[in-house]
Backbone bond lengths (Angstrom), bond angles and torsions (degrees), N, CA, C in turn:
res aa  C-N    CA-C-N  psi(-1)  N-CA   C-N-CA  omega(-1)  CA-C   N-CA-C  phi
1 M - - - 1.456 - - 1.530 108.22 -
2 A 1.293 115.65 124.05 1.467 120.68 -178.93 1.547 111.57 -73.38
3 R 1.363 111.20 149.59 1.476 117.46 177.97 1.521 109.59 -77.08
4 T 1.290 116.11 141.40 1.444 121.61 178.07 1.539 110.20 -124.71
5 K 1.318 114.73 144.41 1.439 118.75 -179.20 1.518 110.54 -73.73
6 Q 1.275 116.32 130.49 1.503 120.24 177.77 1.499 109.96 -109.98
7 T 1.276 114.80 137.46 1.499 119.24 -178.70 1.523 107.02 -85.42
8 A 1.353 113.59 146.05 1.461 117.68 -179.46 1.525 109.68 -74.02
9 R 1.312 113.19 148.17 1.446 120.99 179.64 1.502 109.06 -90.00
10 K 1.287 115.60 139.84 1.482 118.95 178.69 1.511 111.18 -69.89
11 F 1.335 113.99 136.81 1.452 120.37 178.19 1.499 108.31 -94.68
12 T 1.297 115.38 130.69 1.450 119.96 173.77 1.528 108.60 -114.42
13 P 1.321 116.19 133.65 1.502 116.90 -174.09 1.508 114.50 -62.96
14 N 1.334 119.48 -27.40 1.450 121.61 -177.46 1.562 111.57 -100.09
15 A 1.303 116.18 31.09 1.486 117.50 -175.47 1.490 112.59 -89.66
16 G 1.382 119.13 8.28 1.450 119.38 -178.89 1.525 111.51 -72.69
17 M 1.344 115.54 -161.11 1.425 118.93 -179.42 1.544 109.21 -70.98
18 K 1.332 113.39 126.94 1.460 117.47 178.58 1.524 109.54 -110.67
19 K 1.303 113.11 146.28 1.443 119.28 173.78 1.468 109.25 -104.49
20 R 1.293 115.23 127.15 1.451 119.41 179.26 1.550 107.53 -109.42
21 V 1.269 111.95 129.69 1.451 116.98 -179.89 1.542 108.46 -106.28
22 T 1.303 113.43 125.94 1.438 116.71 179.21 1.555 107.63 -124.50
23 V 1.280 112.07 138.25 1.435 118.80 -179.62 1.514 104.94 -93.21
24 L 1.312 115.38 118.67 1.429 120.34 -175.45 1.547 111.05 -89.46
25 Q 1.292 113.69 -48.77 1.445 114.97 -172.16 1.514 108.63 -151.50
26 K 1.265 114.03 139.64 1.458 119.07 179.11 1.557 107.03 -127.05
27 T 1.250 114.54 120.84 1.467 116.44 -177.48 1.517 107.25 -123.54
28 V 1.228 111.88 142.86 1.489 119.05 178.94 1.517 106.63 -112.85
29 K 1.292 113.89 121.19 1.426 118.56 179.38 1.536 111.72 -75.77
30 S 1.208 116.15 162.68 1.443 118.33 -178.76 1.520 112.71 -66.09
31 Q 1.239 114.18 164.84 1.481 119.14 -173.28 1.534 110.59 -66.75
32 T 1.333 118.22 -25.03 1.435 121.38 176.72 1.513 114.27 -65.19
33 Q 1.327 112.61 -35.98 1.444 119.83 -178.81 1.559 112.34 -92.03
34 S 1.338 114.89 -0.25 1.474 121.74 -176.34 1.520 110.85 -65.43
35 Q 1.285 116.93 -20.43 1.481 117.76 178.60 1.516 111.40 -70.30
36 Q 1.349 115.62 -34.59 1.465 116.91 178.50 1.550 113.16 -77.39
37 A 1.340 114.41 -51.29 1.504 118.73 176.61 1.491 107.21 -146.84
38 A 1.315 117.17 127.84 1.405 122.44 -179.90 1.512 113.02 -71.19
39 T 1.283 115.46 -48.10 1.513 118.15 179.17 1.517 108.70 -138.64
40 Q 1.297 112.93 152.62 1.476 118.23 176.97 1.552 106.53 -125.82
41 V 1.301 113.20 127.82 1.487 118.48 -177.72 1.496 108.23 -121.58
42 K 1.338 116.11 130.38 1.465 119.80 174.32 1.546 107.93 -99.75
43 V 1.282 116.60 129.19 1.486 120.92 -177.48 1.463 109.54 -122.94
44 K 1.327 117.20 134.90 1.454 122.56 176.40 1.510 107.89 -111.07
45 V 1.335 117.50 129.82 1.457 121.59 -179.40 1.516 106.39 -113.23
46 E 1.378 115.63 124.02 1.437 121.77 179.23 1.498 109.63 -116.95
47 E 1.293 115.84 147.65 1.498 122.04 175.67 1.485 106.80 -103.44
48 D 1.346 116.38 128.36 1.472 120.70 177.47 1.502 109.40 -99.85
49 A 1.316 113.59 156.87 1.464 118.57 174.96 1.522 107.05 -78.21
50 P 1.320 117.61 157.98 1.484 120.70 179.94 1.521 110.96 -59.39
51 R 1.321 115.03 140.00 1.457 120.78 179.93 1.477 111.06 -91.58
52 V 1.281 117.41 131.15 1.494 122.42 178.52 1.499 105.86 -123.48
53 A 1.354 114.42 128.32 1.462 118.64 176.69 1.490 110.28 -73.22
54 K 1.296 115.77 129.44 1.461 119.87 177.93 1.510 108.87 -111.71
55 G 1.331 117.33 139.25 1.423 121.01 179.08 1.559 111.32 79.32
56 P 1.290 115.06 -168.35 1.503 119.28 -175.23 1.529 108.22 -70.85
57 S 1.336 114.71 152.79 1.458 118.45 179.80 1.514 110.37 -71.77
58 P 1.295 117.82 153.24 1.479 119.01 179.71 1.505 111.08 -65.08
59 R 1.329 115.89 145.45 1.460 120.93 -177.40 1.482 112.38 -76.20
60 K 1.325 118.02 145.35 1.402 120.77 177.65 1.547 110.49 -79.30
61 A 1.361 116.07 150.50 1.451 119.17 179.25 1.537 108.25 -69.99
62 V 1.302 115.46 135.27 1.480 119.74 178.53 1.529 106.95 -87.28
63 P 1.346 117.92 125.44 1.456 119.76 -178.78 1.532 111.46 -73.48
64 A 1.305 116.55 150.93 1.459 121.68 179.99 1.533 111.27 -61.34
65 K 1.311 117.24 150.22 1.475 119.97 -179.11 1.528 107.75 -66.49
66 K 1.341 113.18 141.53 1.465 118.93 178.78 1.490 109.90 -95.35
67 T 1.314 117.08 153.52 1.447 120.31 176.06 1.527 108.57 -73.53
68 P 1.385 116.54 158.99 1.468 118.24 -177.52 1.483 114.18 -60.03
69 A 1.393 118.28 -28.87 1.464 119.38 177.72 1.511 111.01 -70.48
70 A 1.309 117.77 -29.52 1.491 120.05 -178.16 1.505 111.50 -81.65
71 K 1.356 117.84 -19.11 1.448 119.59 -178.27 1.534 109.89 -71.33
72 R 1.303 116.05 137.03 1.492 120.18 173.76 1.496 107.50 -122.57
73 K 1.277 116.34 137.63 1.470 117.53 177.85 1.497 107.96 -82.30
74 V 1.325 111.26 121.93 1.457 119.51 176.47 1.550 108.08 -97.95
75 P 1.301 118.43 121.46 1.456 118.14 -177.70 1.533 111.16 -60.88
76 A 1.309 118.11 131.81 1.441 121.92 179.76 1.534 109.54 -69.23
77 P 1.282 117.33 140.79 1.479 119.03 178.57 1.520 109.02 -64.11
78 E 1.347 113.89 134.91 1.464 119.44 -177.01 1.507 109.24 -70.70
79 K 1.329 115.09 135.32 1.442 120.94 175.38 1.551 109.90 -74.48
80 R 1.277 115.71 136.31 1.448 118.44 178.69 1.505 108.63 -72.34
81 K 1.377 114.74 137.22 1.456 118.03 177.04 1.522 110.85 -63.12
82 R 1.289 113.50 140.14 1.487 117.91 -179.02 1.548 108.18 -75.07
83 R 1.282 115.59 125.40 1.433 121.08 -179.54 1.503 112.93 -80.16
84 V 1.344 116.80 143.05 1.443 120.86 174.92 1.515 108.65 -122.53
85 R 1.295 115.29 157.92 1.487 118.96 -179.19 1.489 109.93 -63.01
86 R 1.335 116.01 153.39 1.436 120.00 -179.72 1.514 108.79 -68.59
87 G 1.337 115.40 137.25 1.489 121.03 178.36 1.492 112.71 93.08
88 T 1.315 118.69 -16.18 1.458 119.68 -179.36 1.525 110.34 -65.41
89 V 1.323 115.38 -48.31 1.484 118.28 179.74 1.508 113.00 -63.44
90 A 1.364 116.43 -37.63 1.472 120.59 176.25 1.486 111.91 -59.59
91 L 1.372 116.31 -46.44 1.436 120.74 179.00 1.535 111.79 -63.31
92 R 1.304 116.10 -37.29 1.456 121.04 179.31 1.517 108.98 -63.72
93 E 1.374 116.61 -43.33 1.464 120.17 179.77 1.461 113.45 -67.16
94 I 1.344 117.45 -35.69 1.450 122.18 176.88 1.527 109.67 -59.81
95 R 1.304 116.01 -48.94 1.480 120.62 -179.08 1.534 109.56 -63.16
96 K 1.324 116.87 -40.05 1.485 119.61 179.18 1.496 112.13 -63.57
97 Y 1.365 117.58 -47.16 1.470 119.56 -175.43 1.512 113.42 -76.77
98 Q 1.352 117.02 -19.68 1.459 118.56 174.34 1.525 112.37 -72.65
99 K 1.324 114.19 -28.62 1.475 117.29 -177.94 1.533 110.86 -80.52
100 T 1.326 118.28 -25.56 1.482 120.58 -171.31 1.514 109.62 -90.56
101 T 1.335 115.31 162.57 1.475 120.79 177.84 1.534 112.44 -121.19
102 E 1.305 117.61 -1.54 1.449 119.64 -179.19 1.508 111.01 -70.42
103 L 1.334 115.41 161.88 1.469 121.19 -179.44 1.532 108.93 -72.64
104 L 1.327 115.91 143.65 1.445 121.36 -175.31 1.542 111.98 -93.38
105 I 1.331 116.88 -28.19 1.454 121.94 -179.63 1.566 106.43 -86.96
106 R 1.282 117.11 134.97 1.492 117.95 179.21 1.524 110.32 -65.34
107 R 1.312 116.41 145.86 1.469 121.76 -174.12 1.539 114.54 -64.34
108 A 1.322 114.86 -49.87 1.499 120.28 -173.78 1.546 110.59 -61.78
109 P 1.338 119.70 -50.83 1.479 117.05 -179.87 1.541 112.31 -61.26
110 F 1.324 117.42 -36.47 1.490 121.35 -178.49 1.522 108.02 -65.62
111 Q 1.355 116.46 -43.54 1.430 119.79 -179.41 1.545 112.16 -64.24
112 R 1.340 117.12 -39.49 1.451 120.26 178.08 1.534 109.27 -62.55
113 L 1.338 115.82 -43.20 1.460 119.18 179.11 1.529 112.68 -60.64
114 V 1.312 115.51 -45.16 1.500 120.78 -178.03 1.536 109.71 -63.67
115 R 1.371 115.31 -42.63 1.477 119.12 -178.14 1.553 108.96 -66.61
116 E 1.303 116.68 -39.54 1.501 121.64 -179.53 1.535 109.84 -63.46
117 I 1.311 118.67 -45.97 1.459 123.06 -178.17 1.511 108.30 -68.77
118 A 1.322 119.16 -40.89 1.489 120.40 178.97 1.522 111.85 -65.20
119 N 1.332 117.41 -40.92 1.472 119.80 -178.88 1.505 112.40 -69.48
120 K 1.340 117.43 -33.50 1.459 120.07 178.25 1.526 111.91 -68.03
121 G 1.320 115.03 -35.09 1.512 119.58 -176.17 1.525 110.47 -87.05
122 A 1.296 117.89 -0.30 1.481 117.93 -176.24 1.546 111.51 -72.04
123 P 1.313 114.25 146.81 1.498 116.19 177.05 1.486 112.73 -66.82
124 G 1.294 118.76 128.73 1.455 120.29 -179.96 1.532 114.24 91.58
125 G 1.310 118.50 6.03 1.468 118.82 174.63 1.530 112.15 101.33
126 Q 1.322 114.59 -132.45 1.479 122.10 -169.04 1.522 108.94 -84.18
127 T 1.325 116.30 94.71 1.460 121.24 173.87 1.509 110.09 -118.15
128 D 1.331 117.80 136.91 1.454 118.98 -178.62 1.527 108.44 -88.33
129 F 1.346 114.79 119.65 1.469 119.51 170.75 1.523 109.02 -91.18
130 R 1.306 111.67 150.73 1.491 117.59 177.03 1.515 106.65 -103.45
131 W 1.344 112.20 136.00 1.472 118.84 -174.22 1.525 108.59 -119.50
132 R 1.362 117.65 135.88 1.428 121.31 170.80 1.530 109.60 -79.27
133 A 1.292 116.43 150.90 1.460 121.64 -178.38 1.489 111.98 -60.21
134 D 1.333 117.95 -46.47 1.442 120.03 -177.42 1.535 113.30 -68.80
135 A 1.355 115.86 -26.56 1.488 118.79 175.06 1.555 110.76 -67.82
136 L 1.319 115.40 -42.80 1.478 118.59 176.17 1.522 110.98 -63.33
137 E 1.339 114.53 -41.41 1.463 118.86 178.99 1.511 112.63 -61.03
138 A 1.372 117.78 -41.45 1.437 123.37 178.19 1.527 111.77 -63.32
139 L 1.371 114.29 -42.93 1.449 118.76 176.35 1.520 113.43 -61.46
140 Q 1.291 114.78 -38.61 1.478 120.46 -179.43 1.546 110.32 -69.54
141 E 1.354 117.01 -40.90 1.428 119.51 177.17 1.520 111.70 -61.20
142 A 1.414 115.03 -43.16 1.483 119.06 -178.26 1.544 108.99 -66.57
143 A 1.314 117.73 -38.51 1.489 121.02 -177.54 1.535 109.33 -65.47
144 E 1.351 116.20 -46.33 1.427 117.45 -179.88 1.517 115.08 -67.54
145 A 1.320 116.54 -33.32 1.466 119.55 176.72 1.530 110.21 -65.97
146 Y 1.337 116.28 -41.55 1.462 120.27 176.13 1.512 113.16 -59.34
147 M 1.384 115.20 -44.78 1.421 119.47 -178.21 1.547 112.33 -67.09
148 V 1.323 114.37 -38.03 1.487 117.73 -179.37 1.517 109.61 -66.79
149 N 1.357 117.42 -43.60 1.485 120.00 177.41 1.505 111.97 -61.90
150 M 1.353 116.38 -39.24 1.456 120.92 -178.87 1.589 109.28 -65.94
151 M 1.325 116.37 -43.15 1.434 118.28 175.71 1.502 114.14 -60.73
152 E 1.362 117.35 -39.39 1.455 121.39 178.24 1.512 110.80 -61.10
153 D 1.376 116.94 -42.43 1.454 119.69 178.89 1.503 111.14 -67.69
154 C 1.396 116.57 -37.31 1.462 118.39 176.86 1.507 112.01 -61.84
155 N 1.338 114.80 -40.91 1.503 119.92 179.34 1.492 110.82 -61.65
156 L 1.379 113.85 -42.67 1.481 115.64 176.78 1.513 114.04 -60.65
157 C 1.358 116.20 -39.54 1.455 121.32 178.64 1.530 110.09 -63.82
158 A 1.289 115.88 -40.56 1.484 120.41 179.78 1.523 110.70 -65.00
159 I 1.316 116.49 -43.65 1.475 122.77 178.32 1.523 108.39 -62.32
160 H 1.319 117.55 -42.87 1.437 122.10 179.80 1.549 111.01 -59.76
161 A 1.307 117.54 -34.32 1.415 124.58 178.20 1.537 111.93 -81.74
162 K 1.316 117.04 5.95 1.499 124.10 -178.60 1.520 110.63 62.79
163 R 1.297 115.86 41.70 1.492 123.24 176.47 1.484 108.86 -126.49
164 V 1.324 115.27 167.34 1.476 121.37 174.41 1.500 109.70 -112.88
165 T 1.294 118.09 -26.90 1.452 123.06 -176.80 1.535 111.20 -86.50
166 I 1.321 116.07 133.19 1.489 121.09 177.31 1.524 106.99 -79.43
167 M 1.318 116.33 133.89 1.474 121.37 177.35 1.515 109.74 -122.21
168 G 1.351 113.96 174.01 1.489 117.85 179.34 1.499 113.34 -62.39
169 K 1.326 115.90 -34.72 1.463 118.34 -179.69 1.509 112.78 -66.36
170 D 1.338 116.79 -26.77 1.457 121.91 174.25 1.555 110.57 -67.47
171 M 1.302 115.97 -40.29 1.443 122.94 178.03 1.559 109.86 -62.86
172 R 1.337 115.41 -47.78 1.445 120.44 -179.08 1.515 111.69 -64.26
173 L 1.345 119.43 -38.36 1.446 122.88 177.53 1.514 110.07 -65.96
174 A 1.311 117.56 -45.30 1.474 122.82 -179.84 1.565 109.04 -59.02
175 L 1.359 116.69 -46.78 1.446 119.50 -179.79 1.518 111.73 -63.51
176 R 1.324 117.07 -38.37 1.507 121.45 -179.47 1.521 108.00 -64.98
177 L 1.323 116.53 -47.21 1.501 119.29 178.50 1.517 111.64 -60.30
178 R 1.334 116.44 -39.38 1.461 118.12 179.43 1.494 113.37 -67.23
179 K 1.330 117.79 -34.64 1.438 121.95 176.99 1.546 110.04 -61.07
180 E 1.330 114.35 -44.43 1.486 118.00 -178.49 1.508 109.52 -65.01
181 E 1.345 117.56 -37.17 1.443 120.61 177.54 1.501 111.50 -61.93
182 E 1.407 115.07 -42.62 1.437 118.84 -176.50 1.548 111.82 -70.67
183 E 1.331 116.20 -31.78 1.489 119.17 176.80 1.524 111.12 -67.75
184 V 1.339 118.11 -38.56 1.477 121.77 -178.22 1.524 108.31 -71.15
185 A 1.298 119.43 -37.65 1.456 120.35 -175.98 1.514 111.98 -76.15
Protein backbone atom coordinates (compact mmCIF):
# COMPACT_ATOMS: atom_id res chain seq x y z
CA MET A 1 0.00 0.00 0.00
CA ALA A 2 1.46 3.35 -1.04
CA ARG A 3 1.91 6.20 1.39
CA THR A 4 -0.35 9.16 0.95
CA LYS A 5 0.07 12.66 2.24
CA GLN A 6 -2.38 13.54 4.96
CA THR A 7 -3.33 17.09 5.73
CA ALA A 8 -3.15 18.29 9.30
CA ARG A 9 -6.39 18.78 11.15
CA LYS A 10 -7.06 22.15 12.65
CA PHE A 11 -6.87 22.30 16.42
CA THR A 12 -9.56 24.22 18.21
CA PRO A 13 -8.95 25.07 21.85
CA ASN A 14 -12.51 24.23 22.96
CA ALA A 15 -12.64 20.85 21.23
CA GLY A 16 -12.57 18.83 24.48
CA MET A 17 -15.51 17.07 26.06
CA LYS A 18 -18.49 19.38 26.05
CA LYS A 19 -21.55 19.09 28.14
CA ARG A 20 -24.74 20.01 26.48
CA VAL A 21 -27.67 20.91 28.63
CA THR A 22 -31.07 20.43 27.17
CA VAL A 23 -34.27 21.38 28.80
CA LEU A 24 -36.70 18.59 28.25
CA GLN A 25 -39.76 19.57 30.08
CA LYS A 26 -40.92 22.40 32.17
CA THR A 27 -43.98 21.96 34.22
CA VAL A 28 -45.68 24.42 36.38
CA LYS A 29 -47.54 23.03 39.30
CA SER A 30 -50.79 24.41 40.35
CA GLN A 31 -51.01 27.39 42.58
CA THR A 32 -52.01 25.23 45.52
CA GLN A 33 -48.74 23.38 45.36
CA SER A 34 -46.78 26.55 44.65
CA GLN A 35 -45.97 26.92 48.29
CA GLN A 36 -43.84 23.76 48.18
CA ALA A 37 -42.16 24.30 44.81
CA ALA A 38 -42.92 27.02 42.32
CA THR A 39 -41.49 25.34 39.27
CA GLN A 40 -40.04 21.99 38.45
CA VAL A 41 -37.49 21.64 35.68
CA LYS A 42 -36.18 18.40 34.26
CA VAL A 43 -32.69 18.72 32.81
CA LYS A 44 -30.80 16.15 30.77
CA VAL A 45 -27.01 16.36 30.67
CA GLU A 46 -25.23 14.70 27.74
CA GLU A 47 -21.52 14.28 27.14
CA ASP A 48 -20.38 14.80 23.55
CA ALA A 49 -17.31 13.36 21.91
CA PRO A 50 -14.57 15.85 21.02
CA ARG A 51 -15.29 17.77 17.85
CA VAL A 52 -12.66 17.71 15.14
CA ALA A 53 -12.91 19.95 12.11
CA LYS A 54 -12.70 17.96 8.92
CA GLY A 55 -11.81 19.53 5.61
CA PRO A 56 -11.18 23.20 5.01
CA SER A 57 -12.26 25.72 7.61
CA PRO A 58 -15.47 27.64 6.95
CA ARG A 59 -14.96 30.91 5.09
CA LYS A 60 -15.41 34.19 6.86
CA ALA A 61 -18.16 36.50 5.72
CA VAL A 62 -16.81 39.31 3.54
CA PRO A 63 -18.04 42.70 4.77
CA ALA A 64 -19.71 45.04 2.32
CA LYS A 65 -17.53 47.72 0.74
CA LYS A 66 -17.46 50.98 2.63
CA THR A 67 -17.81 54.37 1.06
CA PRO A 68 -14.67 56.55 0.94
CA ALA A 69 -16.06 58.80 3.67
CA ALA A 70 -16.52 55.84 5.99
CA LYS A 71 -13.00 54.51 5.43
CA ARG A 72 -10.50 55.44 8.09
CA LYS A 73 -6.83 54.95 7.66
CA VAL A 74 -5.52 52.75 10.41
CA PRO A 75 -1.76 53.10 10.81
CA ALA A 76 -0.03 49.84 10.04
CA PRO A 77 1.93 48.41 12.95
CA GLU A 78 5.61 49.21 12.56
CA LYS A 79 7.82 46.27 11.78
CA ARG A 80 10.60 45.82 14.27
CA LYS A 81 14.03 46.36 12.82
CA ARG A 82 15.91 43.18 12.37
CA ARG A 83 18.74 43.02 14.86
CA VAL A 84 22.23 41.98 13.84
CA ARG A 85 25.10 40.91 16.03
CA ARG A 86 27.43 43.59 17.29
CA GLY A 87 30.38 44.20 15.00
CA THR A 88 28.75 42.70 11.92
CA VAL A 89 27.93 46.08 10.41
CA ALA A 90 31.40 47.39 11.27
CA LEU A 91 33.06 44.46 9.49
CA ARG A 92 30.79 44.96 6.49
CA GLU A 93 31.75 48.65 6.33
CA ILE A 94 35.46 47.80 6.62
CA ARG A 95 35.20 45.43 3.65
CA LYS A 96 33.23 48.02 1.67
CA TYR A 97 35.66 50.90 2.27
CA GLN A 98 38.73 48.75 1.63
CA LYS A 99 37.43 48.00 -1.86
CA THR A 100 36.65 51.61 -2.78
CA THR A 101 39.03 54.40 -3.76
CA GLU A 102 36.80 57.46 -3.37
CA LEU A 103 37.45 60.06 -0.70
CA LEU A 104 35.75 59.41 2.63
CA ILE A 105 35.58 62.98 3.94
CA ARG A 106 32.97 65.15 2.21
CA ARG A 107 34.48 67.81 -0.05
CA ALA A 108 32.59 70.91 1.12
CA PRO A 109 33.31 70.58 4.87
CA PHE A 110 36.97 69.80 4.16
CA GLN A 111 37.27 72.87 1.90
CA ARG A 112 35.68 75.10 4.55
CA LEU A 113 38.13 73.79 7.15
CA VAL A 114 41.15 74.37 4.88
CA ARG A 115 40.02 77.90 3.99
CA GLU A 116 39.38 78.73 7.67
CA ILE A 117 42.83 77.51 8.74
CA ALA A 118 44.55 79.28 5.85
CA ASN A 119 42.78 82.59 6.53
CA LYS A 120 43.61 82.50 10.25
CA GLY A 121 47.30 81.94 9.54
CA ALA A 122 47.48 84.66 6.91
CA PRO A 123 49.73 87.66 7.59
CA GLY A 124 47.66 90.63 8.67
CA GLY A 125 44.56 88.71 9.77
CA GLN A 126 41.56 87.82 7.64
CA THR A 127 42.73 87.55 4.04
CA ASP A 128 40.88 85.45 1.47
CA PHE A 129 43.14 83.03 -0.37
CA ARG A 130 42.02 81.59 -3.65
CA TRP A 131 42.31 77.83 -4.01
CA ARG A 132 42.42 75.70 -7.12
CA ALA A 133 40.18 72.63 -7.09
CA ASP A 134 43.03 70.19 -7.72
CA ALA A 135 45.08 71.74 -4.87
CA LEU A 136 42.23 71.15 -2.42
CA GLU A 137 41.80 67.63 -3.76
CA ALA A 138 45.53 66.89 -3.28
CA LEU A 139 45.36 68.21 0.30
CA GLN A 140 42.36 66.01 1.00
CA GLU A 141 44.08 62.93 -0.46
CA ALA A 142 47.15 63.54 1.72
CA ALA A 143 45.05 64.14 4.85
CA GLU A 144 43.04 60.96 4.36
CA ALA A 145 46.16 58.89 3.64
CA TYR A 146 47.77 60.19 6.85
CA MET A 147 44.66 59.39 8.89
CA VAL A 148 44.34 55.88 7.46
CA ASN A 149 48.01 55.10 8.19
CA MET A 150 47.61 56.50 11.70
CA MET A 151 44.57 54.30 12.33
CA GLU A 152 46.44 51.24 11.06
CA ASP A 153 49.28 51.94 13.51
CA CYS A 154 46.79 52.48 16.34
CA ASN A 155 45.13 49.18 15.51
CA LEU A 156 48.49 47.41 15.65
CA CYS A 157 49.17 49.00 19.06
CA ALA A 158 45.79 47.80 20.35
CA ILE A 159 46.41 44.28 19.04
CA HIS A 160 49.85 44.31 20.68
CA ALA A 161 48.14 45.12 23.98
CA LYS A 162 45.83 42.10 23.40
CA ARG A 163 42.81 44.31 22.79
CA VAL A 164 40.48 44.90 19.88
CA THR A 165 39.33 48.41 20.75
CA ILE A 166 41.49 51.40 19.83
CA MET A 167 42.04 53.75 22.77
CA GLY A 168 43.68 57.13 23.27
CA LYS A 169 46.84 55.52 24.62
CA ASP A 170 47.21 53.63 21.32
CA MET A 171 47.10 56.95 19.45
CA ARG A 172 49.73 58.47 21.73
CA LEU A 173 52.00 55.44 21.36
CA ALA A 174 51.67 55.46 17.57
CA LEU A 175 52.48 59.20 17.46
CA ARG A 176 55.49 58.70 19.72
CA LEU A 177 56.83 55.87 17.56
CA ARG A 178 56.31 57.97 14.43
CA LYS A 179 58.27 60.88 15.91
CA GLU A 180 61.21 58.60 16.61
CA GLU A 181 61.04 57.31 13.03
CA GLU A 182 61.02 60.88 11.68
CA GLU A 183 64.01 61.88 13.83
CA VAL A 184 66.07 58.91 12.59
CA ALA A 185 65.25 59.55 8.94
